C-alpha positions as CSV (number, residue, x, y, z in Angstrom):
1,M,-0.2,0.3,0.1
2,V,1.3,3.4,-0.9
3,R,1.3,5.4,1.8
4,A,0.3,9.5,0.3
5,A,3.0,11.9,2.3
6,T,2.0,13.5,5.0
7,P,0.7,17.1,4.5
8,Q,3.0,19.9,6.0
9,A,1.3,21.3,9.0
10,S,0.5,24.8,8.4
11,K,2.3,27.5,10.6
12,G,0.2,28.7,13.7
13,R,0.1,32.3,14.6
14,H,3.8,31.9,16.7
15,D,5.7,29.7,13.9
16,S,7.0,33.0,12.0
17,L,9.1,34.0,14.9
18,P,13.0,33.1,15.2
19,D,13.2,29.5,17.3
20,E,15.0,31.3,20.2
21,L,12.1,33.6,20.5
22,R,9.3,30.7,20.0
23,A,11.0,28.7,22.5
24,S,10.6,31.1,25.0
25,M,7.6,32.1,24.8
26,P,4.5,30.8,27.3
27,T,2.4,28.0,25.7
28,G,-0.9,30.2,24.4
29,S,0.7,33.6,24.9
30,P,-0.9,36.0,22.8
31,A,0.9,37.0,19.2
32,P,2.9,40.6,19.7
33,P,1.0,42.8,18.0
34,A,1.7,43.7,14.0
35,Q,3.8,46.3,13.5
36,T,1.6,49.4,11.6
37,K,3.1,52.5,9.9
38,M,1.7,55.4,12.7
39,R,1.2,58.5,10.2
40,S,1.3,62.0,11.6
41,P,-1.9,63.9,11.6
42,M,0.2,66.9,10.0
43,L,1.8,64.8,7.0
44,A,-1.2,64.6,4.8
45,P,-1.7,68.7,4.6
46,L,2.6,69.3,4.4
47,V,2.6,67.0,1.3
48,F,-0.3,68.8,-0.3
49,T,1.1,72.3,0.7
50,A,4.7,71.2,-0.8
51,S,2.7,70.0,-4.1
52,V,1.4,73.3,-4.2
53,I,4.9,75.3,-4.1
54,V,6.4,72.9,-6.3
55,S,2.8,73.4,-8.7
56,V,3.7,77.0,-8.3
57,L,6.8,77.3,-8.8
58,L,7.0,75.2,-12.1
59,L,4.1,77.9,-13.6
60,E,6.0,80.7,-12.2
61,L,9.5,78.8,-14.7
62,C,7.5,78.4,-17.5
63,L,5.7,81.4,-17.5
64,T,9.1,82.9,-17.5
65,V,10.8,81.1,-19.6
66,A,8.0,81.6,-22.4
67,G,7.3,85.7,-21.6
68,I,3.7,85.4,-20.4
69,G,2.2,87.7,-17.8
70,E,5.1,90.9,-17.8
71,E,2.8,93.5,-18.8
72,E,2.7,94.7,-15.3
73,Y,5.8,96.8,-15.5
74,L,4.9,99.8,-13.9
75,K,4.4,101.1,-9.7
76,R,3.4,104.1,-7.9
77,D,5.7,106.9,-7.0
78,P,4.7,109.5,-4.2
79,V,6.8,112.2,-6.9
80,M,5.6,111.3,-10.2
81,G,2.8,109.1,-9.6
82,W,3.7,106.1,-11.4
83,V,7.5,104.9,-12.8
84,M,8.4,101.7,-14.2
85,I,9.8,99.1,-12.3
86,P,13.6,98.6,-12.0
87,G,14.8,95.7,-13.6
88,K,11.9,94.5,-15.4
89,K,12.0,92.4,-18.2
90,M,8.6,92.0,-20.6
91,T,7.8,90.7,-23.6
92,W,4.9,93.0,-25.2
93,R,2.1,91.7,-27.1
94,K,-0.5,94.0,-26.6
95,E,0.1,96.2,-29.7
96,G,3.3,95.3,-31.4
97,F,6.1,92.8,-30.4
98,A,8.9,93.4,-28.6
99,H,11.6,91.9,-25.5
100,L,12.1,94.7,-23.6
101,E,14.6,95.5,-20.5
102,V,13.7,98.3,-17.7
103,N,16.9,99.5,-16.5
104,S,18.1,100.7,-12.5
105,A,17.3,103.8,-13.1
106,G,13.5,103.0,-14.6
107,M,14.2,103.7,-18.2
108,L,13.6,101.3,-21.2
109,D,16.7,101.6,-22.6
110,R,20.3,100.4,-21.6
111,E,22.4,101.4,-18.6
112,Y,24.3,104.2,-18.2
113,P,26.6,106.0,-15.7
114,T,25.3,109.0,-14.1
115,A,28.4,111.4,-14.4
116,K,28.9,112.0,-18.9
117,S,32.3,111.8,-19.9
118,A,34.1,114.6,-21.1
119,D,34.0,113.1,-25.0
120,T,30.0,112.6,-25.0
121,L,27.3,114.3,-26.1
122,R,24.0,113.3,-24.0
123,I,20.5,113.6,-25.9
124,A,17.6,113.0,-23.0
125,V,14.2,112.6,-25.2
126,I,11.3,113.2,-22.2
127,G,7.7,112.3,-23.0
128,D,4.6,109.7,-22.8
129,S,4.4,106.1,-24.3
130,N,5.0,107.8,-27.9
131,I,8.9,107.8,-26.5
132,E,8.5,104.7,-24.6
133,S,8.0,102.5,-27.4
134,L,6.7,99.3,-25.8
135,Q,5.7,98.3,-29.0
136,V,8.9,97.6,-31.3
137,P,12.3,96.4,-30.0
138,R,15.0,98.9,-28.6
139,Q,16.9,98.8,-31.6
140,L,14.0,99.8,-34.0
141,N,13.1,102.9,-31.8
142,F,13.5,105.8,-32.7
143,C,15.7,106.9,-30.3
144,H,18.1,104.4,-31.2
145,L,18.3,105.2,-34.5
146,V,19.0,108.8,-34.0
147,E,21.6,107.7,-31.6
148,E,23.2,105.3,-34.6
149,K,23.0,108.0,-37.2
150,L,24.7,110.9,-35.1
151,A,27.2,108.1,-34.0
152,K,29.2,107.6,-37.4
153,D,29.8,111.7,-37.3
154,F,30.7,112.0,-33.6
155,A,33.2,108.9,-34.1
156,S,34.8,110.8,-37.2
157,N,35.8,113.6,-34.6
158,G,36.5,111.0,-31.7
159,K,33.8,111.7,-29.7
160,K,30.7,109.5,-28.6
161,V,26.9,110.7,-28.7
162,E,24.2,109.1,-26.7
163,V,20.3,109.2,-27.1
164,M,18.5,108.5,-23.7
165,N,14.7,107.3,-23.5
166,F,13.0,108.6,-20.7
167,G,9.4,107.9,-21.6
168,I,6.4,106.7,-19.6
169,S,3.1,105.8,-20.4
170,A,0.5,108.3,-19.9
171,Y,2.3,111.0,-18.6
172,N,1.3,114.8,-18.9
173,I,3.5,118.0,-19.6
174,G,3.1,118.2,-15.2
175,Q,5.1,114.8,-15.1
176,L,7.7,115.3,-17.7
177,Y,8.4,118.5,-16.1
178,L,9.2,116.2,-13.0
179,R,10.5,113.6,-14.9
180,L,13.5,116.5,-16.3
181,K,13.9,118.1,-13.0
182,N,14.5,114.9,-10.6
183,L,15.5,112.6,-13.4
184,A,17.0,114.0,-16.6
185,T,19.0,116.6,-15.2
186,K,20.8,114.1,-12.8
187,Y,22.8,113.0,-16.3
188,N,23.5,116.4,-17.6
189,P,22.7,116.1,-20.8
190,D,23.5,119.0,-23.9
191,V,20.3,118.2,-25.5
192,V,16.7,118.2,-24.0
193,I,13.7,116.9,-26.5
194,I,10.6,117.7,-24.7
195,S,7.7,115.8,-27.1
196,E,4.0,117.2,-27.4
197,Y,1.8,114.5,-28.4
198,V,-1.8,116.3,-29.6
199,D,-4.3,117.7,-27.1
200,S,-1.4,117.0,-24.2
201,T,-3.1,120.2,-23.3
202,R,-6.5,119.2,-21.9
203,N,-4.7,116.5,-20.2
204,L,-3.8,118.6,-17.7
205,S,-7.2,118.7,-16.3
206,P,-7.5,116.7,-12.8
207,E,-10.8,115.3,-14.1
208,G,-11.2,111.5,-14.0
209,T,-10.7,108.4,-12.1
210,G,-8.6,105.5,-11.6
211,F,-4.8,104.6,-11.5
212,F,-3.6,106.7,-14.5
213,H,-5.5,109.5,-13.5
214,A,-3.9,109.7,-9.8
215,R,-0.9,111.9,-10.7
216,P,0.4,115.4,-9.3
217,N,-1.7,118.0,-11.1
218,F,-0.4,121.7,-11.7
219,S,-2.4,125.0,-11.5
220,L,-1.1,128.7,-11.1
221,K,-1.8,130.9,-8.3
222,G,-0.6,134.4,-9.8
223,K,2.1,133.4,-12.0
224,T,3.5,130.6,-9.7
225,L,3.1,127.0,-10.4
226,V,1.4,125.0,-7.8
227,C,1.9,120.9,-7.6
228,D,-1.0,119.2,-5.7
229,Y,-1.0,115.6,-5.2
230,S,-4.4,115.4,-3.3
231,K,-5.8,113.3,-6.6
232,Q,-3.1,110.6,-5.7
233,D,-3.9,110.7,-2.4
234,E,-7.6,110.3,-2.7
235,W,-7.2,107.5,-4.9
236,L,-4.4,105.5,-2.7
237,A,-7.7,105.6,0.2
238,T,-9.8,103.8,-2.7
239,D,-10.8,100.0,-2.9
240,E,-8.5,100.1,-5.9
241,G,-5.5,102.0,-4.5
242,R,-5.5,99.6,-1.5
243,R,-5.8,96.4,-3.7
244,M,-2.6,98.0,-5.8
245,Q,-0.4,98.4,-2.7
246,S,-1.1,95.7,-1.0
247,T,-0.1,93.4,-3.9
248,S,2.7,95.5,-5.2
249,W,5.4,92.5,-4.3
250,L,2.9,90.3,-6.8
251,R,3.0,93.0,-9.6
252,E,6.8,93.3,-9.4
253,H,8.0,89.8,-9.2
254,S,4.9,87.3,-9.9
255,H,4.3,86.3,-13.5
256,I,0.9,84.0,-12.3
257,W,-0.5,87.3,-10.7
258,G,0.8,89.3,-14.1
259,V,-1.8,86.8,-16.2
260,V,-4.4,86.8,-14.0
261,S,-4.8,90.9,-13.7
262,I,-4.6,91.1,-17.5
263,A,-7.2,88.6,-17.6
264,A,-9.6,90.2,-14.9
265,E,-8.4,93.6,-16.8
266,Q,-10.3,92.4,-20.3
267,V,-12.7,91.1,-18.3
268,Q,-13.9,93.8,-16.8
269,K,-13.3,96.1,-19.9
270,W,-15.5,93.7,-22.0
271,L,-18.1,93.9,-19.4
272,D,-18.0,98.0,-19.4
273,G,-18.0,98.1,-22.9
274,F,-20.8,95.8,-23.1
275,G,-23.2,97.6,-20.6
276,K,-22.7,100.7,-23.0
277,G,-23.3,99.0,-26.2
278,E,-19.6,98.7,-27.3
279,S,-19.0,95.5,-27.1
280,Q,-20.6,92.5,-28.6
281,W,-19.6,88.7,-28.2
282,G,-16.3,88.1,-29.9
283,A,-15.9,91.2,-31.2
284,E,-15.3,94.9,-30.4
285,V,-17.1,97.3,-31.9
286,T,-15.0,100.5,-33.5
287,D,-14.9,103.1,-35.4
288,K,-11.2,103.0,-36.2
289,K,-10.2,102.6,-39.8
290,T,-8.8,99.3,-40.1
291,T,-7.9,97.8,-43.3
292,F,-4.8,94.7,-42.3
293,D,-5.7,92.4,-40.1
294,A,-3.4,88.9,-38.8
295,T,-5.1,86.8,-41.4
296,T,-5.7,88.9,-45.0
297,G,-2.1,91.8,-44.6
298,P,1.0,91.9,-43.5
299,A,2.3,90.0,-41.0
300,S,1.4,91.8,-37.8
301,A,3.0,90.6,-34.6
302,F,-0.4,91.2,-32.6
303,G,-3.5,93.0,-33.6
304,V,-4.3,95.2,-36.7
305,F,-2.3,98.2,-38.5
306,I,-4.3,101.4,-38.4
307,E,-4.3,102.6,-42.0
308,P,-3.4,106.4,-42.6
309,E,-5.2,107.8,-45.2
310,K,-3.7,107.7,-48.5
311,N,-4.9,111.2,-50.3
312,E,-6.3,113.1,-47.7
313,W,-5.7,114.1,-44.5
314,P,-8.8,115.5,-43.0
315,E,-9.1,117.3,-39.7
316,L,-11.1,114.9,-37.3
317,P,-14.5,117.2,-36.3
318,S,-13.4,116.7,-32.8
319,V,-10.8,119.1,-33.2
320,N,-13.1,122.1,-33.2
321,L,-15.8,120.8,-30.4
322,P,-16.3,123.5,-28.2
323,H,-14.8,121.5,-24.9
324,K,-11.9,120.3,-26.5
325,Q,-11.0,124.4,-27.5
326,A,-12.2,126.1,-23.9
327,A,-10.1,123.1,-22.4
328,L,-6.7,124.7,-24.4
329,R,-7.7,128.2,-23.6
330,K,-8.3,127.5,-19.4
331,W,-5.1,124.8,-19.4
332,W,-2.6,126.9,-22.2
333,P,-1.4,129.2,-19.1
334,V,-0.1,126.4,-16.5
335,H,1.2,124.2,-20.5
336,A,3.1,127.5,-21.0
337,A,4.2,128.1,-17.4
338,L,5.8,124.3,-17.1
339,L,7.3,124.5,-20.2
340,K,9.2,127.8,-19.1
341,E,10.6,125.9,-15.7
342,M,12.0,123.0,-18.2
343,K,13.9,125.8,-20.0
344,H,15.0,127.2,-17.2
345,D,16.1,123.8,-15.7
346,C,17.5,123.4,-19.7
347,D,19.6,126.6,-19.3
348,S,20.7,125.3,-15.5
349,I,23.0,122.8,-17.1
350,N,23.5,124.5,-20.3
351,A,21.7,121.9,-22.2
352,K,19.7,123.1,-25.9
353,M,16.0,122.1,-25.0
354,I,13.9,121.5,-28.4
355,L,10.3,120.6,-28.8
356,L,9.2,118.1,-31.0
357,R,5.6,117.8,-32.0
358,L,4.3,114.1,-32.2
359,P,2.7,113.2,-35.0
360,Q,-0.7,111.5,-34.6
361,V,-2.7,108.7,-36.6
362,N,-5.0,109.6,-39.6
363,G,-2.6,113.2,-39.6
364,Y,-4.9,114.5,-36.2
365,N,-3.7,117.3,-35.1
366,N,-4.9,120.3,-33.1
367,I,-4.1,123.4,-35.0
368,A,-4.4,126.1,-32.3
369,E,-2.2,124.3,-30.1
370,T,0.7,123.7,-32.3
371,E,0.4,127.1,-33.3
372,L,1.0,127.7,-29.4
373,L,4.0,125.8,-28.8
374,K,5.3,127.3,-31.7
375,N,5.1,130.4,-30.7
376,F,6.2,129.7,-27.2
377,A,9.2,128.1,-29.2
378,T,10.1,131.2,-31.0
379,N,9.8,133.6,-28.2
380,S,11.6,131.6,-25.2
381,S,14.7,130.5,-28.0
382,V,13.5,127.0,-28.2
383,H,14.0,124.9,-31.9
384,F,10.3,123.1,-33.0
385,I,10.4,120.5,-34.8
386,D,7.0,119.2,-36.2
387,A,6.5,115.8,-37.7
388,T,3.2,115.9,-38.7
389,D,3.7,116.9,-42.4
390,S,7.0,114.1,-43.1
391,F,4.4,111.2,-42.1
392,I,1.4,112.9,-44.2
393,Q,3.7,112.6,-47.2
394,S,5.0,109.5,-45.9
395,A,1.5,107.2,-45.5
396,S,1.6,104.2,-47.3
397,K,-1.1,101.0,-47.6
398,H,1.4,98.9,-47.6
399,E,3.7,99.8,-44.5
400,P,1.3,101.9,-42.1
401,L,3.2,104.1,-39.9
402,F,1.3,103.2,-36.7
403,Y,0.4,99.9,-34.5
404,G,-3.1,101.0,-33.2
405,P,-1.9,104.7,-31.8
406,H,1.5,103.4,-31.7
407,M,4.4,104.2,-34.2
408,S,5.3,101.3,-36.5
409,P,8.8,100.4,-37.2
410,R,8.2,101.6,-40.0
411,G,7.1,104.7,-37.8
412,H,10.2,105.4,-35.7
413,A,12.4,104.9,-38.8
414,L,10.5,108.1,-40.7
415,L,10.7,109.7,-37.1
416,A,14.7,109.0,-36.6
417,K,15.6,110.1,-39.8
418,Q,13.7,113.6,-40.0
419,L,15.5,114.3,-36.2
420,A,18.9,113.3,-37.4
421,T,18.2,116.0,-39.8
422,E,16.5,118.7,-38.0
423,L,19.1,118.1,-34.7
424,S,22.3,118.2,-37.0
425,P,22.7,122.3,-36.1
426,V,21.9,122.2,-32.6
427,V,24.0,118.8,-32.0
428,D,27.0,121.2,-33.7
429,A,26.9,123.9,-31.9
430,Q,26.7,121.7,-28.6
431,K,29.3,119.4,-30.1
432,R,32.0,122.1,-30.3
433,K,31.6,122.6,-26.9
434,L,32.8,119.2,-25.8
435,P,36.6,118.8,-25.5
436,D,38.8,117.6,-28.7
437,V,40.0,114.3,-28.1
438,R,41.7,112.9,-30.7
439,K,45.3,112.1,-30.4
């Protein structure tokens, strides 16, 4: 008879223990408690928090590499109203396209030493967003192009030229005066160009609300200029003002915040326009004449080109609206007083002052204001340059001079060409004052 193998007895609850330990245990004693993993109640929140932090940092890194969320480049300033964030890097897509960097002095330009070398002629250009020129790379900005054009002549004499960009968006003529007095004069320029956009006089009015109206405002008390900061103080006490102050660090350093902020701004703008009947689903209602877009016309980085009138440049009807002329009459005395102060500041550093009348889309011009500027220049021995006519004569359907309200690369090139020519006698006179450094 074949005997089946005796099945191996299954191990009891102590059989998995080492022999020495099993032998020492009394029969029937309970097994030691199974080892269980003890998890701290704080571990899960810590893991979650760490995951969020890593995710945020990775998103910031991706947005930084992509250059997204960099349009927040202005911060509040107690004297100027607002200034650029020093060292801010930007990729601008709202109108045109450019990679840009603000220098340590808050200028959209390269770094400059405060002290000017003896063999260098400096030209300071002061103005608003037309001078700032976020829409084009720095090498295509007219300031840089003028510097390139003048540098060849200067090099033949063993001398150098620097054209410095002091422009900032939405500045009115009062802020240009403060920009000259508090910053530009520190660089001891030899020539100072004050740019004037059309209707700049009426922008001296303190009317309006929001970030770009919270500025220092000037008025005349007798013949004395008075600077009033009450409008800025009022805005700082509003919900918007407090929010911008409390989020200032995020505005300066966070790309995520930049994306969220711009998105919120666009949504609010659309909602406001929708409520006024100025927007509709998927489109904005505009009376601007547009010819080219990204699908049917010449390549543009973003948005559309504005087509200048090809054959005729009629004055816009709004030029003659009573409220605009009333504003000109009311605020011109303040405007003239500010120009007089700027002339005094230029004289104090032996700099030659130049007034530049900037061209506008479709040849728009407030003729009465232009004549007042010309008269001031003539009576004050200030050189006056008006770029409007050259832009009218160079209007092209295929190479527009403007992106929206601001100059395209072709517009900058045209302005640089005119400035280099008309600046020549002024620059030559100032250049003769420099020491001869040729060996």
